N, C-alpha and C positions, 0 to 999 in steps of 0.2 A: 341375631346377626352374626355372620361368620367373621372370624379374625383373619385379616389379610396382612401378613408381615411385610409385604412389599408395597402396601398402599402409600406410604410416605417416603419411599426410597428416593424419589426424585428430589423432594425437598431436603432430605437428609444429605444428599450428595451435592446440593447446591445447583442442581440442573434446572434449566428453564426451557421447557419444550424441546424441539429437535435441534436448536441452535447451539446447545452446549451449556457450560456453566454460566451462572449469573454474571452479567457484565460483558459477555461475549458480543462481538459486533455482528456476527452472522456465521453462516456455514463456511467451512474451510474447504478449499478446492482439492487439496492433496496432502498426504502425509506419507512419510517413508519410515518404516519400522525395521530396525536392524538389531542383530544380536552381536554382542561384543564380549570377549574375554581378554584380549591382548591389552596389556598395560594396566590391568586391574588386579594383578596378583592372583590370577586364576579364577576370580569371581565372575559370575555371569551377570550381564547387564543387558537390558532392552533399551534401545535408543529410539525415541520418536522425534523426527526432525522434519524440516521443510514445511512447517505449519503456517508460517507467515503471520504469527500473532505477536501482539505487543508483550512486553515483559509481565505486565499485570495479568493479562489473559493467560499467558503461559503458566504463571503461578497458580491461577484458579484451576486450570486443566490438570496441573501436577497434583494438586490437592485432591481433586475428584478422582483421578486415576489411582492414586495411592490408596484412597479409601475403598474404591471398587475392587482392587486387586489384593489388598491387605499386605502391601509391601512398602519398603522405603524408597526414596528417590530424591532427586535434586534437579536443579536447572544447571546446565553447562552451556553457556552462550545462548543460542536460540534453540537448543535441543532439550528434551525432557529425558532424563536418565532414570530408569526404574531398576531396582535390584531384582535379579532373577530373570528367568526366561519366560516371557509372557507373549511370545509371538502368536500362539494359537488363540489366545483370548482377546488380544488387542484389536483385531478388525471389528468385532462386534461392538466393543466399547467405543471405538472411534466413530463408527457409523452412527451409534446412538448420540454421539456428541455433535454430529452434523458434518463429518468429513465425507466428501463425495468419492474420492479415489484413494485407496490405501494400497501401498506397495510394501510387501513383506519380503525381506531378503535375509 
């Protein structure tokens, strides 16, 4: 039998089907992904906002995205803040989590 390193990726990341991380109520209609440097001491940050999720769901999404991207991050209000510029990789990850429309600016 062949060894597939991605066979248990969904379980490792805490994902459950196309709806997103475990505990998610369902697909998200929209997400806005922005890049920021202002006010962060010159450090790059990717902001994911307008998800319309509860605080516990945002925390689950944050954990999943940090593990997928291999970066740090935090919650600021109702937005997910990730360290670094992840605008190119984010649409594929968010689509996999069940986001229907993704706006990258």
